[in-house]
Backbone and ligand atoms as CSV (ligand in chain L), in Angstrom:
chain,resi,resn,atom,element,x,y,z
A,1,MET,N,N,112.460,73.248,98.709
A,1,MET,CA,C,111.651,74.455,98.865
A,1,MET,C,C,110.180,74.083,98.922
A,2,LYS,N,N,109.484,74.609,99.914
A,2,LYS,CA,C,108.069,74.283,100.062
A,2,LYS,C,C,107.242,74.951,98.976
A,3,THR,N,N,106.321,74.196,98.387
A,3,THR,CA,C,105.490,74.743,97.325
A,3,THR,C,C,104.413,75.649,97.904
A,4,VAL,N,N,104.256,76.825,97.333
A,4,VAL,CA,C,103.218,77.756,97.771
A,4,VAL,C,C,102.013,77.605,96.868
A,5,ARG,N,N,100.859,77.293,97.454
A,5,ARG,CA,C,99.645,77.073,96.683
A,5,ARG,C,C,98.786,78.330,96.723
A,6,PHE,N,N,98.266,78.725,95.587
A,6,PHE,CA,C,97.508,79.962,95.481
A,6,PHE,C,C,96.048,79.687,95.148
A,7,LYS,N,N,95.201,80.647,95.583
A,7,LYS,CA,C,93.798,80.580,95.199
A,7,LYS,C,C,93.681,80.848,93.708
A,8,LYS,N,N,92.553,80.460,93.124
A,8,LYS,CA,C,92.337,80.711,91.715
A,8,LYS,C,C,92.050,82.195,91.492
A,9,ALA,N,N,92.774,82.815,90.600
A,9,ALA,CA,C,92.548,84.209,90.236
A,9,ALA,C,C,93.347,84.471,88.976
A,10,SER,N,N,92.860,85.466,88.208
A,10,SER,CA,C,93.478,85.715,86.915
A,10,SER,C,C,94.839,86.374,87.043
A,11,ASN,N,N,95.089,87.055,88.167
A,11,ASN,CA,C,96.337,87.790,88.297
A,11,ASN,C,C,97.245,87.225,89.370
A,12,PHE,N,N,97.198,85.922,89.551
A,12,PHE,CA,C,98.094,85.293,90.540
A,12,PHE,C,C,99.547,85.588,90.255
A,13,ALA,N,N,99.900,85.536,88.966
A,13,ALA,CA,C,101.309,85.748,88.601
A,13,ALA,C,C,101.779,87.129,89.030
A,14,ASN,N,N,100.948,88.137,88.794
A,14,ASN,CA,C,101.315,89.496,89.210
A,14,ASN,C,C,101.458,89.586,90.718
A,15,HIS,N,N,100.505,88.986,91.430
A,15,HIS,CA,C,100.566,89.015,92.893
A,15,HIS,C,C,101.816,88.309,93.403
A,16,LEU,N,N,102.166,87.199,92.770
A,16,LEU,CA,C,103.344,86.446,93.199
A,16,LEU,C,C,104.619,87.261,92.976
A,17,VAL,N,N,104.710,87.897,91.821
A,17,VAL,CA,C,105.890,88.711,91.520
A,17,VAL,C,C,106.003,89.872,92.510
A,18,LEU,N,N,104.876,90.526,92.766
A,18,LEU,CA,C,104.892,91.661,93.702
A,18,LEU,C,C,105.204,91.199,95.121
A,19,ALA,N,N,104.644,90.055,95.506
A,19,ALA,CA,C,104.919,89.529,96.856
A,19,ALA,C,C,106.406,89.246,97.028
A,20,GLU,N,N,107.008,88.664,96.008
A,20,GLU,CA,C,108.439,88.378,96.082
A,20,GLU,C,C,109.261,89.668,96.142
A,21,GLN,N,N,108.857,90.660,95.365
A,21,GLN,CA,C,109.571,91.941,95.386
A,21,GLN,C,C,109.453,92.600,96.754
A,22,LEU,N,N,108.252,92.554,97.332
A,22,LEU,CA,C,108.048,93.141,98.661
A,22,LEU,C,C,108.923,92.449,99.703
A,23,ILE,N,N,108.985,91.144,99.643
A,23,ILE,CA,C,109.793,90.386,100.610
A,23,ILE,C,C,111.274,90.707,100.421
A,24,GLN,N,N,111.704,90.809,99.178
A,24,GLN,CA,C,113.117,91.159,98.932
A,24,GLN,C,C,113.454,92.545,99.481
A,25,LEU,N,N,112.444,93.418,99.504
A,25,LEU,CA,C,112.652,94.768,100.050
A,25,LEU,C,C,112.528,94.794,101.566
A,26,GLY,N,N,112.166,93.648,102.167
A,26,GLY,CA,C,112.114,93.552,103.621
A,26,GLY,C,C,110.727,93.477,104.223
A,27,ALA,N,N,109.695,93.458,103.394
A,27,ALA,CA,C,108.323,93.424,103.925
A,27,ALA,C,C,108.046,92.110,104.651
A,28,ARG,N,N,107.320,92.205,105.746
A,28,ARG,CA,C,106.980,91.024,106.533
A,28,ARG,C,C,105.655,90.432,106.042
A,29,PRO,N,N,105.425,89.146,106.344
A,29,PRO,CA,C,104.253,88.426,105.824
A,29,PRO,C,C,102.894,89.120,105.997
A,30,PRO,N,N,102.586,89.747,107.154
A,30,PRO,CA,C,101.250,90.371,107.268
A,30,PRO,C,C,101.002,91.434,106.200
A,31,ILE,N,N,102.038,92.195,105.840
A,31,ILE,CA,C,101.883,93.224,104.822
A,31,ILE,C,C,101.763,92.588,103.442
A,32,VAL,N,N,102.560,91.550,103.208
A,32,VAL,CA,C,102.499,90.840,101.926
A,32,VAL,C,C,101.112,90.228,101.738
A,33,SER,N,N,100.578,89.634,102.799
A,33,SER,CA,C,99.240,89.027,102.730
A,33,SER,C,C,98.196,90.072,102.383
A,34,GLN,N,N,98.277,91.207,103.058
A,34,GLN,CA,C,97.274,92.255,102.861
A,34,GLN,C,C,97.312,92.832,101.448
A,35,LEU,N,N,98.501,93.022,100.922
A,35,LEU,CA,C,98.633,93.694,99.621
A,35,LEU,C,C,98.549,92.753,98.432
A,36,CYS,N,N,98.890,91.496,98.639
A,36,CYS,CA,C,99.003,90.569,97.496
A,36,CYS,C,C,97.975,89.439,97.534
A,37,ARG,N,N,97.011,89.553,98.408
A,37,ARG,CA,C,95.901,88.599,98.460
A,37,ARG,C,C,96.379,87.170,98.672
A,38,LEU,N,N,97.377,87.014,99.521
A,38,LEU,CA,C,97.843,85.692,99.909
A,38,LEU,C,C,97.391,85.412,101.331
A,39,SER,N,N,97.243,84.140,101.648
A,39,SER,CA,C,96.938,83.797,103.034
A,39,SER,C,C,98.174,84.036,103.883
A,40,ARG,N,N,97.959,84.071,105.194
A,40,ARG,CA,C,99.080,84.285,106.117
A,40,ARG,C,C,100.133,83.204,105.912
A,41,GLN,N,N,99.676,81.948,105.814
A,41,GLN,CA,C,100.635,80.850,105.671
A,41,GLN,C,C,101.346,80.905,104.328
A,42,GLN,N,N,100.626,81.279,103.278
A,42,GLN,CA,C,101.270,81.395,101.968
A,42,GLN,C,C,102.369,82.451,101.997
A,43,SER,N,N,102.101,83.563,102.673
A,43,SER,CA,C,103.100,84.629,102.763
A,43,SER,C,C,104.314,84.189,103.570
A,44,ILE,N,N,104.063,83.448,104.647
A,44,ILE,CA,C,105.168,82.958,105.467
A,44,ILE,C,C,106.024,81.967,104.660
A,45,ASP,N,N,105.355,81.065,103.944
A,45,ASP,CA,C,106.099,80.082,103.143
A,45,ASP,C,C,106.912,80.773,102.052
A,46,LEU,N,N,106.304,81.777,101.418
A,46,LEU,CA,C,107.019,82.505,100.367
A,46,LEU,C,C,108.207,83.263,100.959
A,47,TYR,N,N,107.992,83.846,102.132
A,47,TYR,CA,C,109.078,84.573,102.810
A,47,TYR,C,C,110.262,83.637,103.058
A,48,LYS,N,N,109.979,82.460,103.570
A,48,LYS,CA,C,111.047,81.491,103.846
A,48,LYS,C,C,111.761,81.084,102.571
A,49,SER,N,N,111.000,80.953,101.492
A,49,SER,CA,C,111.602,80.574,100.211
A,49,SER,C,C,112.534,81.662,99.682
A,50,VAL,N,N,112.103,82.906,99.830
A,50,VAL,CA,C,112.877,84.032,99.286
A,50,VAL,C,C,114.071,84.361,100.173
A,51,LYS,N,N,113.824,84.410,101.485
A,51,LYS,CA,C,114.857,84.850,102.416
A,51,LYS,C,C,115.721,83.714,102.966
A,52,GLY,N,N,115.178,82.509,102.917
A,52,GLY,CA,C,115.950,81.384,103.450
A,52,GLY,C,C,115.930,81.297,104.958
A,53,CYS,N,N,115.015,82.034,105.588
A,53,CYS,CA,C,114.901,81.995,107.050
A,53,CYS,C,C,113.485,82.399,107.421
A,54,PRO,N,N,113.040,82.068,108.634
A,54,PRO,CA,C,111.685,82.458,109.040
A,54,PRO,C,C,111.579,83.967,109.252
A,55,PRO,N,N,110.375,84.515,109.088
A,55,PRO,CA,C,110.207,85.955,109.288
A,55,PRO,C,C,110.291,86.340,110.756
A,56,LYS,N,N,110.582,87.609,111.002
A,56,LYS,CA,C,110.621,88.141,112.353
A,56,LYS,C,C,109.222,88.094,112.962
A,57,GLN,N,N,109.165,87.747,114.233
A,57,GLN,CA,C,107.887,87.693,114.933
A,57,GLN,C,C,107.582,89.040,115.582
A,58,GLY,N,N,106.368,89.185,116.071
A,58,GLY,CA,C,106.017,90.400,116.810
A,58,GLY,C,C,105.170,91.367,116.009
A,59,MET,N,N,104.839,92.464,116.674
A,59,MET,CA,C,103.976,93.469,116.078
A,59,MET,C,C,104.679,94.227,114.952
A,60,LEU,N,N,103.906,94.668,113.987
A,60,LEU,CA,C,104.440,95.550,112.952
A,60,LEU,C,C,104.623,96.945,113.537
A,61,PRO,N,N,105.536,97.750,112.973
A,61,PRO,CA,C,105.728,99.110,113.484
A,61,PRO,C,C,104.435,99.913,113.399
A,62,HIS,N,N,104.097,100.558,114.505
A,62,HIS,CA,C,102.911,101.419,114.475
A,62,HIS,C,C,102.983,102.398,115.638
A,63,ASP,N,N,103.720,103.459,115.432
A,63,ASP,CA,C,103.888,104.486,116.455
A,63,ASP,C,C,103.507,105.824,115.831
A,64,HIS,N,N,102.444,106.411,116.321
A,64,HIS,CA,C,101.931,107.636,115.720
A,64,HIS,C,C,102.938,108.783,115.763
A,65,GLN,N,N,103.814,108.766,116.767
A,65,GLN,CA,C,104.730,109.900,116.918
A,65,GLN,C,C,106.116,109.640,116.347
A,66,TRP,N,N,106.303,108.483,115.713
A,66,TRP,CA,C,107.628,108.117,115.206
A,66,TRP,C,C,108.204,109.196,114.286
A,67,VAL,N,N,107.394,109.726,113.404
A,67,VAL,CA,C,107.881,110.639,112.370
A,67,VAL,C,C,108.306,111.998,112.923
A,68,ILE,N,N,107.870,112.324,114.141
A,68,ILE,CA,C,108.257,113.622,114.711
A,68,ILE,C,C,109.259,113.471,115.846
A,69,GLN,N,N,109.748,112.256,116.048
A,69,GLN,CA,C,110.665,112.035,117.173
A,69,GLN,C,C,112.099,112.451,116.859
A,70,SER,N,N,112.430,112.651,115.578
A,70,SER,CA,C,113.752,113.178,115.239
A,70,SER,C,C,113.697,113.800,113.847
A,71,THR,N,N,114.610,114.747,113.608
A,71,THR,CA,C,114.660,115.383,112.280
A,71,THR,C,C,115.050,114.365,111.221
A,72,CYS,N,N,115.934,113.428,111.564
A,72,CYS,CA,C,116.367,112.400,110.625
A,72,CYS,C,C,115.188,111.555,110.164
A,73,ARG,N,N,114.359,111.118,111.105
A,73,ARG,CA,C,113.193,110.312,110.740
A,73,ARG,C,C,112.235,111.107,109.863
A,74,ASN,N,N,112.063,112.393,110.189
A,74,ASN,CA,C,111.143,113.209,109.407
A,74,ASN,C,C,111.654,113.400,107.981
A,75,ILE,N,N,112.948,113.584,107.817
A,75,ILE,CA,C,113.525,113.747,106.477
A,75,ILE,C,C,113.267,112.500,105.631
A,76,HIS,N,N,113.553,111.342,106.189
A,76,HIS,CA,C,113.377,110.104,105.428
A,76,HIS,C,C,111.906,109.818,105.148
A,77,ALA,N,N,111.063,110.024,106.151
A,77,ALA,CA,C,109.631,109.781,105.959
A,77,ALA,C,C,109.055,110.754,104.934
A,78,SER,N,N,109.505,112.017,104.980
A,78,SER,CA,C,109.009,113.012,104.025
A,78,SER,C,C,109.448,112.660,102.609
A,79,LEU,N,N,110.681,112.181,102.477
A,79,LEU,CA,C,111.178,111.791,101.156
A,79,LEU,C,C,110.373,110.624,100.599
A,80,PHE,N,N,110.202,109.576,101.409
A,80,PHE,CA,C,109.478,108.388,100.928
A,80,PHE,C,C,108.019,108.715,100.605
A,81,LEU,N,N,107.313,109.341,101.541
A,81,LEU,CA,C,105.895,109.615,101.303
A,81,LEU,C,C,105.702,110.645,100.195
A,82,GLY,N,N,106.682,111.528,100.010
A,82,GLY,CA,C,106.612,112.482,98.900
A,82,GLY,C,C,106.664,111.756,97.563
A,83,ILE,N,N,107.549,110.777,97.454
A,83,ILE,CA,C,107.644,109.970,96.229
A,83,ILE,C,C,106.336,109.213,96.003
A,84,LEU,N,N,105.850,108.580,97.063
A,84,LEU,CA,C,104.609,107.803,96.962
A,84,LEU,C,C,103.431,108.686,96.562
A,85,ASP,N,N,103.354,109.869,97.172
A,85,ASP,CA,C,102.235,110.781,96.862
A,85,ASP,C,C,102.317,111.271,95.420
A,86,ASP,N,N,103.532,111.512,94.941
A,86,ASP,CA,C,103.698,111.934,93.547
A,86,ASP,C,C,103.220,110.845,92.587
A,87,ILE,N,N,103.560,109.583,92.896
A,87,ILE,CA,C,103.131,108.466,92.051
A,87,ILE,C,C,101.616,108.357,92.059
A,88,ARG,N,N,101.017,108.434,93.246
A,88,ARG,CA,C,99.556,108.330,93.355
A,88,ARG,C,C,98.855,109.435,92.571
A,89,ARG,N,N,99.370,110.642,92.684
A,89,ARG,CA,C,98.735,111.755,91.968
A,89,ARG,C,C,98.921,111.625,90.465
A,90,ARG,N,N,100.118,111.199,90.052
A,90,ARG,CA,C,100.386,111.059,88.615
A,90,ARG,C,C,99.465,110.003,87.988
A,91,LEU,N,N,99.211,108.934,88.751
A,91,LEU,CA,C,98.392,107.825,88.235
A,91,LEU,C,C,96.936,107.927,88.678
A,92,SER,N,N,96.595,108.996,89.420
A,92,SER,CA,C,95.223,109.189,89.926
A,92,SER,C,C,94.759,107.995,90.747
A,93,ILE,N,N,95.607,107.526,91.655
A,93,ILE,CA,C,95.286,106.397,92.514
A,93,ILE,C,C,94.903,106.923,93.895
A,94,GLN,N,N,93.735,106.514,94.391
A,94,GLN,CA,C,93.288,106.970,95.698
A,94,GLN,C,C,93.968,106.198,96.827
A,95,GLN,N,N,93.987,104.879,96.707
A,95,GLN,CA,C,94.570,104.037,97.734
A,95,GLN,C,C,95.975,103.607,97.330
A,96,SER,N,N,96.713,103.074,98.286
A,96,SER,CA,C,98.025,102.532,97.958
A,96,SER,C,C,97.845,101.091,97.483
A,97,SER,N,N,98.888,100.522,96.928
A,97,SER,CA,C,98.842,99.148,96.442
A,97,SER,C,C,100.236,98.564,96.539
A,98,ALA,N,N,100.308,97.242,96.295
A,98,ALA,CA,C,101.610,96.588,96.334
A,98,ALA,C,C,102.554,97.197,95.306
A,99,GLN,N,N,102.042,97.472,94.109
A,99,GLN,CA,C,102.890,98.034,93.054
A,99,GLN,C,C,103.403,99.424,93.421
A,100,VAL,N,N,102.511,100.258,93.969
A,100,VAL,CA,C,102.917,101.614,94.360
A,100,VAL,C,C,103.951,101.554,95.481
A,101,LEU,N,N,103.753,100.647,96.445
A,101,LEU,CA,C,104.709,100.525,97.535
A,101,LEU,C,C,106.069,100.065,97.018
A,102,VAL,N,N,106.063,99.065,96.150
A,102,VAL,CA,C,107.331,98.568,95.582
A,102,VAL,C,C,108.034,99.679,94.806
A,103,ASP,N,N,107.289,100.397,93.971
A,103,ASP,CA,C,107.892,101.458,93.153
A,103,ASP,C,C,108.423,102.598,94.012
A,104,ALA,N,N,107.592,103.089,94.935
A,104,ALA,CA,C,107.999,104.224,95.760
A,104,ALA,C,C,109.178,103.861,96.659
A,105,TYR,N,N,109.131,102.671,97.247
A,105,TYR,CA,C,110.218,102.291,98.155
A,105,TYR,C,C,111.515,102.027,97.390
A,106,SER,N,N,111.413,101.474,96.185
A,106,SER,CA,C,112.615,101.231,95.378
A,106,SER,C,C,113.268,102.552,94.983
A,107,ILE,N,N,112.457,103.538,94.595
A,107,ILE,CA,C,112.993,104.862,94.250
A,107,ILE,C,C,113.635,105.502,95.482
A,108,TYR,N,N,112.925,105.401,96.622
A,108,TYR,CA,C,113.450,105.956,97.873
A,108,TYR,C,C,114.819,105.344,98.208
A,109,LYS,N,N,114.920,104.014,98.155
A,109,LYS,CA,C,116.179,103.354,98.494
A,109,LYS,C,C,117.296,103.773,97.548
A,110,ASN,N,N,116.955,103.949,96.291
A,110,ASN,CA,C,117.953,104.367,95.308
A,110,ASN,C,C,118.461,105.770,95.625
A,111,ILE,N,N,117.542,106.660,95.985
A,111,ILE,CA,C,117.937,108.038,96.325
A,111,ILE,C,C,118.805,108.036,97.580
A,112,VAL,N,N,118.376,107.281,98.584
A,112,VAL,CA,C,119.127,107.239,99.845
A,112,VAL,C,C,120.541,106.714,99.615
A,113,SER,N,N,120.662,105.660,98.801
A,113,SER,CA,C,121.988,105.085,98.577
A,113,SER,C,C,122.891,106.013,97.788
A,114,ASN,N,N,122.285,106.904,96.985
A,114,ASN,CA,C,123.086,107.807,96.151
A,114,ASN,C,C,123.347,109.160,96.789
A,115,ILE,N,N,122.498,109.581,97.693
A,115,ILE,CA,C,122.646,110.919,98.274
A,115,ILE,C,C,123.123,110.861,99.715
A,116,PHE,N,N,122.391,110.124,100.558
A,116,PHE,CA,C,122.700,110.163,101.981
A,116,PHE,C,C,123.939,109.351,102.345
A,117,ILE,N,N,124.224,108.294,101.588
A,117,ILE,CA,C,125.317,107.404,101.955
A,117,ILE,C,C,126.625,107.797,101.278
A,118,GLU,N,N,126.551,108.566,100.174
A,118,GLU,CA,C,127.770,108.964,99.474
A,118,GLU,C,C,128.675,109.789,100.390
A,119,PRO,N,N,129.994,109.595,100.302
A,119,PRO,CA,C,130.916,110.352,101.160
A,119,PRO,C,C,130.765,111.864,100.997
A,120,LYS,N,N,130.486,112.317,99.777
A,120,LYS,CA,C,130.341,113.736,99.544
A,120,LYS,C,C,128.876,114.151,99.443
A,121,GLY,N,N,128.006,113.264,99.908
A,121,GLY,CA,C,126.575,113.553,99.836
A,121,GLY,C,C,126.168,114.628,100.831
A,122,ILE,N,N,124.912,115.050,100.748
A,122,ILE,CA,C,124.449,116.105,101.628
A,122,ILE,C,C,124.441,115.616,103.072
A,123,SER,N,N,124.704,116.514,103.979
A,123,SER,CA,C,124.767,116.155,105.389
A,123,SER,C,C,123.591,116.764,106.119
A,124,LEU,N,N,122.617,115.933,106.447
A,124,LEU,CA,C,121.443,116.398,107.165
A,124,LEU,C,C,121.269,115.599,108.451
A,125,GLY,N,N,122.349,115.027,108.915
A,125,GLY,CA,C,122.240,114.205,110.116
A,125,GLY,C,C,121.441,112.954,109.837
A,126,ALA,N,N,121.332,112.607,108.576
A,126,ALA,CA,C,120.473,111.482,108.196
A,126,ALA,C,C,121.264,110.346,107.573
A,127,LYS,N,N,122.580,110.390,107.697
A,127,LYS,CA,C,123.396,109.331,107.114
A,127,LYS,C,C,123.218,108.028,107.890
A,128,GLN,N,N,123.518,106.927,107.197
A,128,GLN,CA,C,123.496,105.601,107.786
A,128,GLN,C,C,122.139,105.283,108.408
A,129,PHE,N,N,121.128,105.780,107.814
A,129,PHE,CA,C,119.768,105.481,108.261
A,129,PHE,C,C,118.920,105.294,107.013
A,130,SER,N,N,118.076,104.314,107.038
A,130,SER,CA,C,117.088,104.229,105.956
A,130,SER,C,C,115.791,103.698,106.546
A,131,LEU,N,N,114.736,104.153,105.953
A,131,LEU,CA,C,113.394,103.811,106.407
A,131,LEU,C,C,113.105,102.338,106.117
A,132,ASP,N,N,112.694,101.603,107.128
A,132,ASP,CA,C,112.297,100.213,106.934
A,132,ASP,C,C,110.968,100.167,106.181
A,133,ILE,N,N,110.823,99.207,105.262
A,133,ILE,CA,C,109.608,99.173,104.435
A,133,ILE,C,C,108.360,98.891,105.275
A,134,ASN,N,N,108.526,98.172,106.374
A,134,ASN,CA,C,107.370,97.918,107.245
A,134,ASN,C,C,106.940,99.194,107.966
A,135,ARG,N,N,107.919,99.993,108.371
A,135,ARG,CA,C,107.619,101.301,108.941
A,135,ARG,C,C,106.981,102.189,107.861
A,136,ALA,N,N,107.530,102.088,106.662
A,136,ALA,CA,C,107.005,102.883,105.551
A,136,ALA,C,C,105.526,102.586,105.323
A,137,TRP,N,N,105.156,101.320,105.445
A,137,TRP,CA,C,103.759,100.921,105.245
A,137,TRP,C,C,102.853,101.564,106.306
A,138,SER,N,N,103.329,101.606,107.540
A,138,SER,CA,C,102.520,102.233,108.598
A,138,SER,C,C,102.386,103.734,108.359
A,139,LEU,N,N,103.425,104.354,107.798
A,139,LEU,CA,C,103.355,105.787,107.505
A,139,LEU,C,C,102.349,106.073,106.399
A,140,ILE,N,N,102.255,105.164,105.428
A,140,ILE,CA,C,101.269,105.335,104.357
A,140,ILE,C,C,99.859,105.361,104.957
A,141,SER,N,N,99.611,104.458,105.894
A,141,SER,CA,C,98.299,104.407,106.537
A,141,SER,C,C,97.989,105.731,107.236
A,142,MET,N,N,98.992,106.316,107.881
A,142,MET,CA,C,98.792,107.596,108.577
A,142,MET,C,C,98.540,108.732,107.582
A,143,LEU,N,N,99.224,108.675,106.434
A,143,LEU,CA,C,99.013,109.704,105.417
A,143,LEU,C,C,97.597,109.606,104.843
A,144,LEU,N,N,97.178,108.373,104.544
A,144,LEU,CA,C,95.850,108.170,103.964
A,144,LEU,C,C,94.748,108.512,104.970
A,145,ALA,N,N,95.049,108.326,106.268
A,145,ALA,CA,C,94.067,108.638,107.314
A,145,ALA,C,C,94.005,110.135,107.609
A,146,GLY,N,N,94.994,110.876,107.104
A,146,GLY,CA,C,95.001,112.320,107.340
A,146,GLY,C,C,95.737,112.723,108.603
A,147,ASP,N,N,96.380,111.774,109.287
A,147,ASP,CA,C,97.153,112.112,110.486
A,147,ASP,C,C,98.461,112.805,110.131
A,148,LEU,N,N,98.968,112.533,108.933
A,148,LEU,CA,C,100.163,113.205,108.427
A,148,LEU,C,C,99.767,114.025,107.202
A,149,ILE,N,N,100.290,115.248,107.128
A,149,ILE,CA,C,100.045,116.084,105.952
A,149,ILE,C,C,101.374,116.693,105.504
A,150,PHE,N,N,101.429,117.076,104.251
A,150,PHE,CA,C,102.636,117.724,103.752
A,150,PHE,C,C,102.555,119.231,103.976
A,151,THR,N,N,103.686,119.796,104.384
A,151,THR,CA,C,103.819,121.240,104.545
A,151,THR,C,C,105.036,121.688,103.746
A,152,VAL,N,N,104.937,122.816,103.060
A,152,VAL,CA,C,106.083,123.354,102.334
A,152,VAL,C,C,106.721,124.447,103.188
A,153,CYS,N,N,108.010,124.291,103.468
A,153,CYS,CA,C,108.723,125.256,104.313
A,153,CYS,C,C,108.807,126.608,103.602
A,154,ALA,N,N,108.438,127.665,104.312
A,154,ALA,CA,C,108.472,129.011,103.732
A,154,ALA,C,C,109.901,129.492,103.520
A,155,CYS,N,N,110.844,128.855,104.200
A,155,CYS,CA,C,112.244,129.288,104.104
A,155,CYS,C,C,113.002,128.524,103.005
A,156,CYS,N,N,113.040,127.177,103.109
A,156,CYS,CA,C,113.855,126.393,102.165
A,156,CYS,C,C,113.016,125.738,101.074
A,157,ARG,N,N,111.705,125.827,101.173
A,157,ARG,CA,C,110.764,125.270,100.186
A,157,ARG,C,C,110.730,123.742,100.184
A,158,ALA,N,N,111.343,123.116,101.182
A,158,ALA,CA,C,111.277,121.652,101.270
A,158,ALA,C,C,109.866,121.220,101.639
A,159,ARG,N,N,109.478,120.073,101.130
A,159,ARG,CA,C,108.169,119.493,101.468
A,159,ARG,C,C,108.400,118.493,102.604
A,160,PHE,N,N,107.828,118.780,103.770
A,160,PHE,CA,C,108.059,117.902,104.913
A,160,PHE,C,C,106.724,117.517,105.544
A,161,LEU,N,N,106.780,116.508,106.411
A,161,LEU,CA,C,105.574,115.981,107.041
A,161,LEU,C,C,105.251,116.692,108.347
A,162,SER,N,N,104.023,117.136,108.464
A,162,SER,CA,C,103.508,117.666,109.719
A,162,SER,C,C,102.473,116.690,110.258
A,163,MET,N,N,102.319,116.707,111.567
A,163,MET,CA,C,101.369,115.796,112.191
A,163,MET,C,C,100.186,116.571,112.739
A,164,ILE,N,N,99.007,116.081,112.458
A,164,ILE,CA,C,97.809,116.735,112.996
A,164,ILE,C,C,96.973,115.749,113.816
A,165,HIS,N,N,97.655,114.712,114.295
A,165,HIS,CA,C,96.982,113.740,115.161
A,165,HIS,C,C,96.545,114.450,116.443
A,166,PRO,N,N,95.365,114.143,116.981
A,166,PRO,CA,C,94.879,114.830,118.184
A,166,PRO,C,C,95.850,114.810,119.358
A,167,ASN,N,N,96.643,113.745,119.454
A,167,ASN,CA,C,97.560,113.633,120.592
A,167,ASN,C,C,98.930,114.250,120.326
A,168,ALA,N,N,99.168,114.706,119.102
A,168,ALA,CA,C,100.512,115.221,118.802
A,168,ALA,C,C,100.484,116.093,117.550
A,169,THR,N,N,100.132,117.352,117.711
A,169,THR,CA,C,100.203,118.281,116.584
A,169,THR,C,C,101.618,118.839,116.515
A,170,PHE,N,N,102.213,118.761,115.333
A,170,PHE,CA,C,103.620,119.143,115.218
A,170,PHE,C,C,103.916,119.554,113.788
A,171,SER,N,N,104.602,120.691,113.614
A,171,SER,CA,C,104.966,121.133,112.281
A,171,SER,C,C,106.222,121.989,112.348
A,172,GLN,N,N,107.355,121.360,112.076
A,172,GLN,CA,C,108.623,122.074,112.022
A,172,GLN,C,C,109.458,121.504,110.879
A,173,CYS,N,N,110.096,122.372,110.113
A,173,CYS,CA,C,110.923,121.908,108.999
A,173,CYS,C,C,112.138,121.149,109.551
A,174,PRO,N,N,112.388,119.915,109.067
A,174,PRO,CA,C,113.526,119.140,109.588
A,174,PRO,C,C,114.872,119.626,109.065
A,175,ILE,N,N,114.844,120.606,108.160
A,175,ILE,CA,C,116.094,121.155,107.627
A,175,ILE,C,C,116.401,122.513,108.256
A,176,CYS,N,N,115.383,123.367,108.406
A,176,CYS,CA,C,115.601,124.733,108.908
A,176,CYS,C,C,115.385,124.881,110.409
A,177,THR,N,N,114.346,124.252,110.918
A,177,THR,CA,C,113.955,124.481,112.310
A,177,THR,C,C,114.697,123.532,113.243
A,178,VAL,N,N,116.026,123.588,113.157
A,178,VAL,CA,C,116.846,122.644,113.917
A,178,VAL,C,C,118.048,123.351,114.530
A,179,TRP,N,N,118.655,122.695,115.457
A,179,TRP,CA,C,119.941,123.126,115.987
A,179,TRP,C,C,120.789,121.875,116.156
A,180,THR,N,N,122.106,122.044,116.235
A,180,THR,CA,C,123.017,120.902,116.319
A,180,THR,C,C,123.653,120.841,117.703
A,181,ASP,N,N,123.522,119.695,118.347
A,181,ASP,CA,C,124.094,119.579,119.686
A,181,ASP,C,C,125.586,119.240,119.594
A,182,ARG,N,N,126.231,119.073,120.720
A,182,ARG,CA,C,127.686,118.880,120.738
A,182,ARG,C,C,128.124,117.587,120.064
A,183,SER,N,N,127.234,116.613,119.987
A,183,SER,CA,C,127.579,115.354,119.323
A,183,SER,C,C,127.384,115.437,117.810
A,184,GLY,N,N,126.861,116.575,117.349
A,184,GLY,CA,C,126.627,116.740,115.922
A,184,GLY,C,C,125.234,116.330,115.490
A,185,ARG,N,N,124.431,115.906,116.438
A,185,ARG,CA,C,123.075,115.469,116.109
A,185,ARG,C,C,122.166,116.666,115.928
A,186,ARG,N,N,121.400,116.658,114.859
A,186,ARG,CA,C,120.463,117.755,114.584
A,186,ARG,C,C,119.164,117.501,115.338
A,187,ARG,N,N,118.739,118.513,116.071
A,187,ARG,CA,C,117.539,118.381,116.894
A,187,ARG,C,C,116.539,119.467,116.545
A,188,TRP,N,N,115.288,119.206,116.864
A,188,TRP,CA,C,114.251,120.210,116.651
A,188,TRP,C,C,114.521,121.419,117.546
A,189,VAL,N,N,114.220,122.584,117.048
A,189,VAL,CA,C,114.367,123.800,117.848
A,189,VAL,C,C,113.505,123.714,119.100
A,190,SER,N,N,112.325,123.132,118.958
A,190,SER,CA,C,111.408,123.045,120.102
A,190,SER,C,C,111.971,122.174,121.216
A,191,ALA,N,N,112.949,121.309,120.888
A,191,ALA,CA,C,113.526,120.427,121.909
A,191,ALA,C,C,114.671,121.093,122.644
A,192,LYS,N,N,115.127,122.257,122.154
A,192,LYS,CA,C,116.300,122.886,122.749
A,192,LYS,C,C,116.054,123.317,124.185
A,193,SER,N,N,114.885,123.864,124.438
A,193,SER,CA,C,114.588,124.339,125.793
A,193,SER,C,C,114.428,123.174,126.764
A,194,LYS,N,N,114.068,121.987,126.196
A,194,LYS,CA,C,113.876,120.812,127.062
A,194,LYS,C,C,115.197,120.128,127.358
A,195,LYS,N,N,116.141,120.181,126.374
A,195,LYS,CA,C,117.409,119.469,126.554
A,195,LYS,C,C,118.575,120.405,126.244
A,196,PRO,N,N,118.801,121.406,127.103
A,196,PRO,CA,C,119.888,122.338,126.826
A,196,PRO,C,C,121.252,121.681,126.973
A,197,ILE,N,N,122.247,122.185,126.194
A,197,ILE,CA,C,123.596,121.631,126.331
A,197,ILE,C,C,124.447,122.602,127.157
L,1,ZN,ZN,ZN,112.995,124.588,105.695
């Protein structure tokens, strides 16, 4: 195993533990570097040590319209960012951090594995899907930038994500404002006129 060398700092141990946790959750080296104050090469070496293989190459997820492209994506993104926002408010944290990401994503994964994947779990067209932590990180950036905001549905009281990005304003409840096509897929009501069955 290649030895990872760290800069001098009082909290190296904490950063190392968090970096390893992030990698175990699927985070790629650029995110680990940014959150845990490691160099790019240190993050890559740590990734190889933890995962036993090189990290995936290419761009990190960054699509402004991803969260509104399906009701399933909106449900998962709303659940994850809702957990993260609750943690931030409870701890009075303005920015996100490695610890907040690890905590929020771990809680999210636990909920998904217990609710969405269970045979008798709720059916929202969101089974067999879970938010990738790298995608989750990009969504946090959009929330902090104000491109995503929370809206409470007047009908079901669910807290869901609306988009106020200049190129894509969108606000529909992923639970109520939907219809189901012949394949059983839940779609936005606004998409019905575009893709009639
Ligand atoms: Zn609703």
